[in-house]
C-alpha positions, 0 to 999 in steps of 0.5 A: 684214493677217493671216497668210497661210495656205495650207490644203490639204484635200480635204473641201469641208465641212471647207474651208468651216468652216476658211475661215469660222473662219480668215478671219472669226474669225481675221482670216487671209488664206486660200488653199484648195486641194483637192489637193497638185497644186493647192497646188504650182501656186499656192504660189509666187504666194500666198507664204504665211506658214504651211501648214495641210495635211490629212494624208490626201488622195487622190493626194498626202498632206499629208506628201508635199506638205510634202516637195515644197514644202520642196524649192522655193527660198524656201519651205523655211523656211515652217512647217507645221501638219497636220490629221488625224483620225488623231492617234496618237502615232507619227503626230504624232512622224513629222510633227514629225520632218518639220518640222511645228510641231504637229498639230491633230486633227479634228474641230476647234472652228471657234471656237477654231481661230485661237487654236490656230494662234496658240498653236502659232506663239507656242510655236514662235517663242518658242524 
């Protein structure tokens, strides 16, 4: 069984590409949600090993969602990687200060996304 990833993305096309990439190529187990609200409802039952959150979403941004989840008992230490098309240095710094392991820029390459995620995890667990 692969790594369990909770992926939250409001763009259904990006969701589909990411799911195909992460499940088929990466061998990960994926639960996808279209909104922060849906993720908050499903996160405890899924028990993910990693969060993969879009930053810019309607109603609840990825960073707001991450802050909310970190307040939930038993979920505060689950690592997060953010995905964004706005990858300015100050945005990346702010997400890392929040506790993100790293940021994947969109558009991403579906063929290399699983390896990108493994590399980020390896860098952050080797320390």
